[in-house]
All heavy atoms as a GROMACS GRO file, in nm:
protein
  539
    1GLY      N    1  -0.056   2.046   0.873
    1GLY     CA    2   0.010   2.019   1.006
    1GLY      C    3   0.160   2.058   0.981
    1GLY      O    4   0.203   2.108   0.883
    2SER      N    5   0.235   2.031   1.094
    2SER     CA    6   0.383   2.051   1.084
    2SER      C    7   0.445   1.936   1.166
    2SER      O    8   0.388   1.887   1.260
    2SER     CB    9   0.418   2.189   1.139
    2SER     OG   10   0.378   2.196   1.276
    3ILE      N   11   0.572   1.908   1.128
    3ILE     CA   12   0.644   1.808   1.198
    3ILE      C   13   0.781   1.866   1.226
    3ILE      O   14   0.848   1.932   1.147
    3ILE     CB   15   0.663   1.679   1.107
    3ILE    CG1   16   0.733   1.572   1.180
    3ILE    CG2   17   0.711   1.706   0.978
    3ILE    CD1   18   0.722   1.434   1.109
    4ALA      N   19   0.822   1.846   1.352
    4ALA     CA   20   0.952   1.899   1.402
    4ALA      C   21   1.059   1.804   1.367
    4ALA      O   22   1.049   1.679   1.369
    4ALA     CB   23   0.936   1.921   1.551
    5GLY      N   24   1.177   1.866   1.342
    5GLY     CA   25   1.305   1.777   1.330
    5GLY      C   26   1.329   1.723   1.200
    5GLY      O   27   1.413   1.631   1.191
    6VAL      N   28   1.259   1.756   1.090
    6VAL     CA   29   1.282   1.704   0.964
    6VAL      C   30   1.316   1.810   0.858
    6VAL      O   31   1.252   1.925   0.868
    6VAL     CB   32   1.178   1.612   0.906
    6VAL    CG1   33   1.150   1.495   0.998
    6VAL    CG2   34   1.042   1.682   0.889
    7PRO      N   35   1.401   1.791   0.765
    7PRO     CA   36   1.430   1.891   0.669
    7PRO      C   37   1.314   1.895   0.561
    7PRO      O   38   1.239   1.796   0.540
    7PRO     CB   39   1.550   1.846   0.596
    7PRO     CG   40   1.564   1.701   0.625
    7PRO     CD   41   1.490   1.672   0.749
    8ALA      N   42   1.304   2.012   0.487
    8ALA     CA   43   1.213   2.019   0.377
    8ALA      C   44   1.246   1.913   0.281
    8ALA      O   45   1.354   1.872   0.256
    8ALA     CB   46   1.225   2.161   0.312
    9GLY      N   47   1.138   1.860   0.212
    9GLY     CA   48   1.149   1.759   0.112
    9GLY      C   49   1.146   1.613   0.172
    9GLY      O   50   1.162   1.520   0.093
   10THR      N   51   1.115   1.605   0.297
   10THR     CA   52   1.095   1.473   0.359
   10THR      C   53   0.953   1.416   0.318
   10THR      O   54   0.866   1.483   0.319
   10THR     CB   55   1.104   1.483   0.510
   10THR    OG1   56   1.237   1.532   0.547
   10THR    CG2   57   1.087   1.353   0.582
   11THR      N   58   0.955   1.290   0.284
   11THR     CA   59   0.838   1.220   0.243
   11THR      C   60   0.761   1.167   0.359
   11THR      O   61   0.820   1.105   0.451
   11THR     CB   62   0.869   1.099   0.143
   11THR    OG1   63   0.939   1.154   0.029
   11THR    CG2   64   0.739   1.029   0.099
   12LEU      N   65   0.628   1.198   0.363
   12LEU     CA   66   0.539   1.144   0.471
   12LEU      C   67   0.439   1.063   0.404
   12LEU      O   68   0.386   1.095   0.292
   12LEU     CB   69   0.471   1.258   0.537
   12LEU     CG   70   0.557   1.366   0.609
   12LEU    CD1   71   0.470   1.472   0.668
   12LEU    CD2   72   0.646   1.297   0.717
   13VAL      N   73   0.403   0.948   0.463
   13VAL     CA   74   0.295   0.857   0.414
   13VAL      C   75   0.188   0.844   0.522
   13VAL      O   76   0.231   0.810   0.636
   13VAL     CB   77   0.349   0.720   0.370
   13VAL    CG1   78   0.234   0.636   0.318
   13VAL    CG2   79   0.451   0.738   0.257
   14LEU      N   80   0.062   0.878   0.489
   14LEU     CA   81  -0.045   0.867   0.582
   14LEU      C   82  -0.134   0.750   0.546
   14LEU      O   83  -0.164   0.727   0.422
   14LEU     CB   84  -0.128   0.996   0.570
   14LEU     CG   85  -0.251   1.000   0.666
   14LEU    CD1   86  -0.258   1.123   0.750
   14LEU    CD2   87  -0.379   0.980   0.583
   15THR      N   88  -0.163   0.664   0.639
   15THR     CA   89  -0.253   0.548   0.617
   15THR      C   90  -0.358   0.535   0.722
   15THR      O   91  -0.334   0.583   0.839
   15THR     CB   92  -0.165   0.417   0.609
   15THR    OG1   93  -0.099   0.403   0.733
   15THR    CG2   94  -0.076   0.412   0.494
   16GLY      N   95  -0.471   0.493   0.695
   16GLY     CA   96  -0.576   0.466   0.789
   16GLY      C   97  -0.720   0.490   0.724
   16GLY      O   98  -0.728   0.568   0.629
   17CYS      N   99  -0.810   0.427   0.776
   17CYS     CA  100  -0.951   0.438   0.728
   17CYS      C  101  -0.970   0.415   0.577
   17CYS      O  102  -1.039   0.488   0.503
   17CYS     CB  103  -1.013   0.571   0.764
   17CYS     SG  104  -1.035   0.584   0.940
   18GLY      N  105  -0.887   0.329   0.532
   18GLY     CA  106  -0.890   0.295   0.382
   18GLY      C  107  -0.816   0.389   0.291
   18GLY      O  108  -0.836   0.393   0.171
   19VAL      N  109  -0.744   0.482   0.351
   19VAL     CA  110  -0.674   0.588   0.276
   19VAL      C  111  -0.521   0.560   0.284
   19VAL      O  112  -0.466   0.528   0.388
   19VAL     CB  113  -0.705   0.731   0.345
   19VAL    CG1  114  -0.614   0.839   0.278
   19VAL    CG2  115  -0.849   0.757   0.331
   20THR      N  116  -0.457   0.582   0.172
   20THR     CA  117  -0.304   0.592   0.166
   20THR      C  118  -0.277   0.714   0.095
   20THR      O  119  -0.325   0.732  -0.024
   20THR     CB  120  -0.242   0.467   0.104
   20THR    OG1  121  -0.278   0.348   0.178
   20THR    CG2  122  -0.093   0.485   0.094
   21ASN      N  123  -0.200   0.809   0.149
   21ASN     CA  124  -0.179   0.938   0.095
   21ASN      C  125  -0.035   0.980   0.117
   21ASN      O  126   0.015   0.957   0.230
   21ASN     CB  127  -0.273   1.042   0.149
   21ASN     CG  128  -0.294   1.162   0.058
   21ASN    OD1  129  -0.216   1.188  -0.032
   21ASN    ND2  130  -0.408   1.232   0.092
   22GLY      N  131   0.031   1.044   0.018
   22GLY     CA  132   0.162   1.086   0.052
   22GLY      C  133   0.177   1.244   0.041
   22GLY      O  134   0.090   1.307  -0.010
   23ALA      N  135   0.278   1.296   0.104
   23ALA     CA  136   0.300   1.436   0.109
   23ALA      C  137   0.454   1.458   0.128
   23ALA      O  138   0.529   1.368   0.173
   23ALA     CB  139   0.225   1.506   0.222
   24THR      N  140   0.493   1.585   0.096
   24THR     CA  141   0.637   1.614   0.110
   24THR      C  142   0.647   1.734   0.203
   24THR      O  143   0.563   1.834   0.180
   24THR     CB  144   0.700   1.646  -0.021
   24THR    OG1  145   0.695   1.534  -0.108
   24THR    CG2  146   0.848   1.678  -0.013
   25THR      N  147   0.727   1.733   0.298
   25THR     CA  148   0.738   1.859   0.390
   25THR      C  149   0.793   1.973   0.314
   25THR      O  150   0.877   1.968   0.234
   25THR     CB  151   0.823   1.824   0.518
   25THR    OG1  152   0.953   1.786   0.472
   25THR    CG2  153   0.762   1.718   0.600
   26GLY      N  154   0.747   2.095   0.366
   26GLY     CA  155   0.792   2.222   0.316
   26GLY      C  156   0.884   2.281   0.425
   26GLY      O  157   0.926   2.206   0.514
   27ALA      N  158   0.906   2.412   0.405
   27ALA     CA  159   0.987   2.484   0.511
   27ALA      C  160   0.925   2.466   0.647
   27ALA      O  161   0.805   2.472   0.668
   27ALA     CB  162   0.988   2.626   0.463
   28GLY      N  163   1.007   2.447   0.747
   28GLY     CA  164   0.966   2.440   0.882
   28GLY      C  165   0.887   2.301   0.911
   28GLY      O  166   0.820   2.287   1.013
   29GLY      N  167   0.896   2.205   0.825
   29GLY     CA  168   0.830   2.080   0.839
   29GLY      C  169   0.685   2.075   0.809
   29GLY      O  170   0.610   1.985   0.845
   30SER      N  171   0.634   2.181   0.743
   30SER     CA  172   0.491   2.184   0.708
   30SER      C  173   0.457   2.074   0.616
   30SER      O  174   0.532   2.033   0.526
   30SER     CB  175   0.455   2.317   0.654
   30SER     OG  176   0.518   2.344   0.522
   31PHE      N  177   0.327   2.029   0.629
   31PHE     CA  178   0.274   1.926   0.538
   31PHE      C  179   0.124   1.944   0.528
   31PHE      O  180   0.061   2.007   0.616
   31PHE     CB  181   0.310   1.787   0.578
   31PHE     CG  182   0.251   1.738   0.707
   31PHE    CD1  183   0.127   1.676   0.708
   31PHE    CD2  184   0.320   1.758   0.832
   31PHE    CE1  185   0.068   1.643   0.835
   31PHE    CE2  186   0.260   1.722   0.952
   31PHE     CZ  187   0.140   1.658   0.954
   32SER      N  188   0.060   1.877   0.426
   32SER     CA  189  -0.085   1.886   0.418
   32SER      C  190  -0.136   1.761   0.352
   32SER      O  191  -0.077   1.712   0.249
   32SER     CB  192  -0.121   2.010   0.328
   32SER     OG  193  -0.254   2.010   0.314
   33PHE      N  194  -0.238   1.710   0.402
   33PHE     CA  195  -0.314   1.596   0.348
   33PHE      C  196  -0.459   1.652   0.329
   33PHE      O  197  -0.517   1.697   0.421
   33PHE     CB  198  -0.315   1.475   0.431
   33PHE     CG  199  -0.177   1.411   0.448
   33PHE    CD1  200  -0.113   1.424   0.570
   33PHE    CD2  201  -0.127   1.334   0.351
   33PHE    CE1  202   0.017   1.370   0.589
   33PHE    CE2  203  -0.001   1.273   0.373
   33PHE     CZ  204   0.065   1.293   0.493
   34ALA      N  205  -0.520   1.634   0.211
   34ALA     CA  206  -0.645   1.691   0.174
   34ALA      C  207  -0.756   1.590   0.196
   34ALA      O  208  -0.732   1.468   0.178
   34ALA     CB  209  -0.643   1.751   0.042
   35ASN      N  210  -0.877   1.640   0.227
   35ASN     CA  211  -1.001   1.557   0.227
   35ASN      C  212  -0.998   1.444   0.316
   35ASN      O  213  -1.042   1.334   0.287
   35ASN     CB  214  -1.033   1.505   0.086
   35ASN     CG  215  -1.047   1.625  -0.013
   35ASN    OD1  216  -1.103   1.726   0.018
   35ASN    ND2  217  -0.985   1.608  -0.129
   36LEU      N  218  -0.949   1.460   0.439
   36LEU     CA  219  -0.947   1.353   0.542
   36LEU      C  220  -1.076   1.359   0.627
   36LEU      O  221  -1.123   1.471   0.656
   36LEU     CB  222  -0.825   1.362   0.630
   36LEU     CG  223  -0.690   1.350   0.557
   36LEU    CD1  224  -0.578   1.363   0.659
   36LEU    CD2  225  -0.678   1.215   0.485
   37VAL      N  226  -1.122   1.248   0.672
   37VAL     CA  227  -1.225   1.244   0.765
   37VAL      C  228  -1.175   1.214   0.908
   37VAL      O  229  -1.061   1.167   0.920
   37VAL     CB  230  -1.332   1.131   0.731
   37VAL    CG1  231  -1.392   1.158   0.595
   37VAL    CG2  232  -1.269   0.994   0.740
   38ASP      N  233  -1.252   1.246   1.006
   38ASP     CA  234  -1.207   1.216   1.149
   38ASP      C  235  -1.182   1.068   1.158
   38ASP      O  236  -1.267   0.990   1.120
   38ASP     CB  237  -1.314   1.259   1.242
   38ASP     CG  238  -1.330   1.410   1.260
   38ASP    OD1  239  -1.243   1.483   1.203
   38ASP    OD2  240  -1.421   1.459   1.332
   39CYS      N  241  -1.059   1.034   1.206
   39CYS     CA  242  -1.021   0.893   1.207
   39CYS      C  243  -0.888   0.886   1.281
   39CYS      O  244  -0.825   0.986   1.302
   39CYS     CB  245  -1.007   0.837   1.060
   39CYS     SG  246  -0.980   0.663   1.055
   40VAL      N  247  -0.845   0.762   1.303
   40VAL     CA  248  -0.711   0.734   1.355
   40VAL      C  249  -0.617   0.705   1.231
   40VAL      O  250  -0.650   0.605   1.161
   40VAL     CB  251  -0.710   0.621   1.457
   40VAL    CG1  252  -0.567   0.587   1.503
   40VAL    CG2  253  -0.797   0.667   1.570
   41TYR      N  254  -0.504   0.778   1.218
   41TYR     CA  255  -0.420   0.752   1.104
   41TYR      C  256  -0.282   0.728   1.159
   41TYR      O  257  -0.248   0.759   1.274
   41TYR     CB  258  -0.412   0.884   1.019
   41TYR     CG  259  -0.541   0.920   0.946
   41TYR    CD1  260  -0.626   1.014   1.008
   41TYR    CD2  261  -0.576   0.863   0.828
   41TYR    CE1  262  -0.742   1.052   0.949
   41TYR    CE2  263  -0.692   0.890   0.768
   41TYR     CZ  264  -0.781   0.991   0.828
   41TYR     OH  265  -0.900   1.022   0.759
   42GLN      N  266  -0.207   0.670   1.069
   42GLN     CA  267  -0.052   0.654   1.099
   42GLN      C  268   0.019   0.739   1.000
   42GLN      O  269  -0.005   0.727   0.880
   42GLN     CB  270  -0.019   0.507   1.091
   42GLN     CG  271   0.131   0.482   1.119
   42GLN     CD  272   0.170   0.343   1.133
   42GLN    OE1  273   0.103   0.271   1.213
   42GLN    NE2  274   0.266   0.292   1.069
   43ILE      N  275   0.112   0.819   1.045
   43ILE     CA  276   0.204   0.897   0.963
   43ILE      C  277   0.339   0.838   0.969
   43ILE      O  278   0.393   0.824   1.083
   43ILE     CB  279   0.204   1.047   0.996
   43ILE    CG1  280   0.061   1.102   0.981
   43ILE    CG2  281   0.306   1.117   0.918
   43ILE    CD1  282   0.055   1.251   1.016
   44THR      N  283   0.395   0.799   0.867
   44THR     CA  284   0.531   0.743   0.855
   44THR      C  285   0.622   0.842   0.775
   44THR      O  286   0.587   0.889   0.668
   44THR     CB  287   0.529   0.610   0.779
   44THR    OG1  288   0.434   0.521   0.844
   44THR    CG2  289   0.666   0.544   0.776
   45VAL      N  290   0.736   0.867   0.841
   45VAL     CA  291   0.837   0.957   0.787
   45VAL      C  292   0.935   0.868   0.709
   45VAL      O  293   0.989   0.773   0.767
   45VAL     CB  294   0.906   1.032   0.895
   45VAL    CG1  295   1.023   1.118   0.835
   45VAL    CG2  296   0.813   1.119   0.974
   46GLN      N  297   0.957   0.897   0.582
   46GLN     CA  298   1.054   0.820   0.496
   46GLN      C  299   1.146   0.920   0.434
   46GLN      O  300   1.115   1.004   0.364
   46GLN     CB  301   0.973   0.739   0.393
   46GLN     CG  302   0.875   0.648   0.446
   46GLN     CD  303   0.800   0.573   0.332
   46GLN    OE1  304   0.777   0.632   0.228
   46GLN    NE2  305   0.748   0.457   0.363
   47ARG      N  306   1.277   0.893   0.461
   47ARG     CA  307   1.386   0.973   0.406
   47ARG      C  308   1.509   0.890   0.390
   47ARG      O  309   1.552   0.824   0.480
   47ARG     CB  310   1.420   1.095   0.500
   47ARG     CG  311   1.522   1.186   0.438
   47ARG     CD  312   1.505   1.328   0.483
   47ARG     NE  313   1.603   1.417   0.428
   47ARG     CZ  314   1.582   1.497   0.324
   47ARG    NH1  315   1.457   1.495   0.269
   47ARG    NH2  316   1.672   1.574   0.275
   48SER      N  317   1.563   0.890   0.272
   48SER     CA  318   1.681   0.814   0.242
   48SER      C  319   1.795   0.839   0.338
   48SER      O  320   1.818   0.959   0.368
   48SER     CB  321   1.729   0.840   0.095
   48SER     OG  322   1.840   0.759   0.063
   49GLY      N  323   1.855   0.736   0.389
   49GLY     CA  324   1.960   0.757   0.484
   49GLY      C  325   1.925   0.764   0.634
   49GLY      O  326   2.000   0.780   0.720
   50PHE      N  327   1.789   0.765   0.657
   50PHE     CA  328   1.740   0.773   0.794
   50PHE      C  329   1.654   0.654   0.824
   50PHE      O  330   1.594   0.590   0.734
   50PHE     CB  331   1.649   0.901   0.805
   50PHE     CG  332   1.728   1.034   0.796
   50PHE    CD1  333   1.760   1.087   0.680
   50PHE    CD2  334   1.760   1.089   0.919
   50PHE    CE1  335   1.825   1.200   0.673
   50PHE    CE2  336   1.835   1.214   0.916
   50PHE     CZ  337   1.874   1.265   0.791
   51GLN      N  338   1.626   0.625   0.954
   51GLN     CA  339   1.535   0.524   0.986
   51GLN      C  340   1.398   0.565   0.966
   51GLN      O  341   1.369   0.687   0.969
   51GLN     CB  342   1.552   0.487   1.142
   51GLN     CG  343   1.680   0.425   1.180
   51GLN     CD  344   1.689   0.390   1.328
   51GLN    OE1  345   1.628   0.466   1.405
   51GLN    NE2  346   1.758   0.294   1.364
   52ARG      N  347   1.310   0.469   0.933
   52ARG     CA  348   1.172   0.497   0.909
   52ARG      C  349   1.103   0.501   1.046
   52ARG      O  350   1.118   0.422   1.126
   52ARG     CB  351   1.109   0.382   0.826
   52ARG     CG  352   0.965   0.412   0.782
   52ARG     CD  353   0.918   0.313   0.692
   52ARG     NE  354   0.990   0.310   0.569
   52ARG     CZ  355   0.984   0.235   0.469
   52ARG    NH1  356   0.902   0.133   0.469
   52ARG    NH2  357   1.054   0.250   0.357
   53VAL      N  358   1.020   0.612   1.071
   53VAL     CA  359   0.964   0.633   1.202
   53VAL      C  360   0.818   0.660   1.168
   53VAL      O  361   0.782   0.738   1.075
   53VAL     CB  362   1.024   0.760   1.268
   53VAL    CG1  363   0.957   0.782   1.401
   53VAL    CG2  364   1.176   0.739   1.286
   54SER      N  365   0.731   0.604   1.253
   54SER     CA  366   0.584   0.623   1.244
   54SER      C  367   0.518   0.668   1.376
   54SER      O  368   0.577   0.640   1.482
   54SER     CB  369   0.514   0.492   1.197
   54SER     OG  370   0.563   0.451   1.081
   55ARG      N  371   0.414   0.744   1.368
   55ARG     CA  372   0.337   0.781   1.478
   55ARG      C  373   0.188   0.773   1.447
   55ARG      O  374   0.151   0.807   1.329
   55ARG     CB  375   0.366   0.928   1.521
   55ARG     CG  376   0.500   0.947   1.578
   55ARG     CD  377   0.518   0.882   1.720
   55ARG     NE  378   0.649   0.913   1.769
   55ARG     CZ  379   0.758   0.832   1.751
   55ARG    NH1  380   0.750   0.722   1.685
   55ARG    NH2  381   0.871   0.870   1.804
   56VAL      N  382   0.104   0.728   1.543
   56VAL     CA  383  -0.040   0.727   1.534
   56VAL      C  384  -0.088   0.860   1.573
   56VAL      O  385  -0.047   0.913   1.679
   56VAL     CB  386  -0.099   0.611   1.615
   56VAL    CG1  387  -0.250   0.621   1.611
   56VAL    CG2  388  -0.049   0.479   1.560
   57VAL      N  389  -0.181   0.919   1.493
   57VAL     CA  390  -0.244   1.045   1.523
   57VAL      C  391  -0.391   1.031   1.507
   57VAL      O  392  -0.438   0.954   1.420
   57VAL     CB  393  -0.191   1.157   1.432
   57VAL    CG1  394  -0.039   1.188   1.462
   57VAL    CG2  395  -0.214   1.133   1.288
   58THR      N  396  -0.467   1.107   1.584
   58THR     CA  397  -0.607   1.106   1.577
   58THR      C  398  -0.659   1.238   1.518
   58THR      O  399  -0.624   1.343   1.589
   58THR     CB  400  -0.668   1.084   1.714
   58THR    OG1  401  -0.620   0.948   1.760
   58THR    CG2  402  -0.828   1.072   1.705
   59LEU      N  403  -0.731   1.240   1.407
   59LEU     CA  404  -0.780   1.358   1.356
   59LEU      C  405  -0.931   1.365   1.404
   59LEU      O  406  -1.010   1.274   1.382
   59LEU     CB  407  -0.780   1.353   1.207
   59LEU     CG  408  -0.824   1.476   1.132
   59LEU    CD1  409  -0.742   1.593   1.166
   59LEU    CD2  410  -0.821   1.450   0.981
   60ASN      N  411  -0.962   1.464   1.479
   60ASN     CA  412  -1.094   1.487   1.532
   60ASN      C  413  -1.138   1.634   1.523
   60ASN      O  414  -1.136   1.703   1.616
   60ASN     CB  415  -1.100   1.440   1.683
   60ASN     CG  416  -1.231   1.437   1.737
   60ASN    OD1  417  -1.330   1.439   1.665
   60ASN    ND2  418  -1.240   1.426   1.871
   61GLY      N  419  -1.180   1.671   1.398
   61GLY     CA  420  -1.230   1.806   1.380
   61GLY      C  421  -1.134   1.914   1.378
   61GLY      O  422  -1.163   2.031   1.374
   62SER      N  423  -0.999   1.882   1.368
   62SER     CA  424  -0.895   1.995   1.370
   62SER      C  425  -0.774   1.938   1.298
   62SER      O  426  -0.756   1.819   1.271
   62SER     CB  427  -0.856   2.039   1.515
   62SER     OG  428  -0.794   1.933   1.587
   63ASP      N  429  -0.678   2.037   1.259
   63ASP     CA  430  -0.556   1.997   1.194
   63ASP      C  431  -0.455   1.934   1.289
   63ASP      O  432  -0.466   1.955   1.415
   63ASP     CB  433  -0.495   2.126   1.131
   63ASP     CG  434  -0.570   2.182   1.019
   63ASP    OD1  435  -0.649   2.112   0.965
   63ASP    OD2  436  -0.551   2.304   0.993
   64ILE      N  437  -0.371   1.855   1.239
   64ILE     CA  438  -0.264   1.797   1.310
   64ILE      C  439  -0.141   1.904   1.314
   64ILE      O  440  -0.100   1.946   1.210
   64ILE     CB  441  -0.209   1.667   1.250
   64ILE    CG1  442  -0.323   1.567   1.243
   64ILE    CG2  443  -0.094   1.611   1.317
   64ILE    CD1  444  -0.294   1.448   1.146
   65THR      N  445  -0.110   1.948   1.433
   65THR     CA  446   0.000   2.043   1.439
   65THR      C  447   0.098   2.000   1.540
   65THR      O  448   0.075   1.911   1.630
   65THR     CB  449  -0.060   2.182   1.491
   65THR    OG1  450  -0.122   2.159   1.613
   65THR    CG2  451  -0.158   2.237   1.390
   66ASN      N  452   0.222   2.055   1.528
   66ASN     CA  453   0.333   2.023   1.623
   66ASN      C  454   0.352   1.877   1.643
   66ASN      O  455   0.375   1.836   1.756
   66ASN     CB  456   0.316   2.101   1.745
   66ASN     CG  457   0.307   2.249   1.725
   66ASN    OD1  458   0.388   2.301   1.642
   66ASN    ND2  459   0.220   2.318   1.796
   67LEU      N  460   0.354   1.796   1.539
   67LEU     CA  461   0.381   1.660   1.549
   67LEU      C  462   0.529   1.633   1.558
   67LEU      O  463   0.608   1.682   1.472
   67LEU     CB  464   0.329   1.584   1.428
   67LEU     CG  465   0.348   1.442   1.418
   67LEU    CD1  466   0.278   1.366   1.535
   67LEU    CD2  467   0.306   1.382   1.280
   68SER      N  468   0.578   1.577   1.671
   68SER     CA  469   0.723   1.560   1.691
   68SER      C  470   0.752   1.408   1.666
   68SER      O  471   0.702   1.326   1.731
   68SER     CB  472   0.756   1.598   1.830
   68SER     OG  473   0.890   1.579   1.861
   69ILE      N  474   0.831   1.388   1.572
   69ILE     CA  475   0.872   1.251   1.540
   69ILE      C  476   1.024   1.248   1.537
   69ILE      O  477   1.089   1.293   1.443
   69ILE     CB  478   0.823   1.201   1.403
   69ILE    CG1  479   0.674   1.199   1.405
   69ILE    CG2  480   0.882   1.062   1.374
   69ILE    CD1  481   0.605   1.150   1.272
   70ALA      N  482   1.081   1.212   1.652
   70ALA     CA  483   1.229   1.200   1.659
   70ALA      C  484   1.274   1.066   1.626
   70ALA      O  485   1.204   0.971   1.658
   70ALA     CB  486   1.271   1.230   1.806
   71PRO      N  487   1.384   1.049   1.552
   71PRO     CA  488   1.430   0.910   1.518
   71PRO      C  489   1.472   0.837   1.639
   71PRO      O  490   1.522   0.892   1.730
   71PRO     CB  491   1.546   0.942   1.423
   71PRO     CG  492   1.590   1.082   1.453
   71PRO     CD  493   1.480   1.149   1.502
   72PRO      N  494   1.442   0.708   1.636
   72PRO     CA  495   1.488   0.621   1.746
   72PRO      C  496   1.638   0.611   1.752
   72PRO      O  497   1.707   0.634   1.650
   72PRO     CB  498   1.423   0.489   1.723
   72PRO     CG  499   1.401   0.489   1.581
   72PRO     CD  500   1.376   0.633   1.534
   73SER      N  501   1.692   0.587   1.867
   73SER     CA  502   1.839   0.564   1.872
   73SER      C  503   1.879   0.438   1.798
   73SER      O  504   1.799   0.349   1.785
   73SER     CB  505   1.882   0.560   2.015
   73SER     OG  506   1.826   0.456   2.080
   74GLY      N  507   1.997   0.428   1.750
   74GLY     CA  508   2.046   0.315   1.687
   74GLY      C  509   2.099   0.350   1.544
   74GLY      O  510   2.098   0.467   1.503
   75PRO      N  511   2.142   0.253   1.470
   75PRO     CA  512   2.201   0.278   1.334
   75PRO      C  513   2.095   0.326   1.241
   75PRO      O  514   1.977   0.296   1.249
   75PRO     CB  515   2.258   0.143   1.292
   75PRO     CG  516   2.178   0.045   1.375
   75PRO     CD  517   2.141   0.111   1.499
   76THR      N  518   2.141   0.410   1.147
   76THR     CA  519   2.050   0.453   1.038
   76THR      C  520   2.044   0.356   0.925
   76THR      O  521   2.138   0.276   0.911
   76THR     CB  522   2.095   0.594   0.982
   76THR    OG1  523   2.226   0.575   0.933
   76THR    CG2  524   2.087   0.701   1.088
   77LEU      N  525   1.932   0.354   0.853
   77LEU     CA  526   1.921   0.269   0.737
   77LEU      C  527   1.954   0.348   0.616
   77LEU      O  528   1.911   0.462   0.600
   77LEU     CB  529   1.767   0.222   0.725
   77LEU     CG  530   1.718   0.141   0.848
   77LEU    CD1  531   1.577   0.102   0.829
   77LEU    CD2  532   1.799   0.014   0.863
   78VAL      N  533   2.030   0.284   0.521
   78VAL     CA  534   2.063   0.361   0.404
   78VAL      C  535   2.006   0.296   0.284
   78VAL      O  536   1.993   0.173   0.269
   78VAL     CB  537   2.215   0.364   0.382
   78VAL    CG1  538   2.254   0.433   0.257
   78VAL    CG2  539   2.276   0.430   0.509
   0.00000   0.00000   0.00000
């Protein structure tokens, strides 16, 4: 998949259906989680100096693409 608005090297954590998996974004926000089954997952963006942001995504026979996770307004966590 890909995520808009984050730099390369951003840590993503995917949870759901008994799975916890981590990934790091590449150029253009690209990421990959292997061997997932169709399910509802939560992807959390974790980056030092930024607020932690999560989105629920449903995987149903296709890749997750163009996931937009904009940070909420307010102070950043350091």
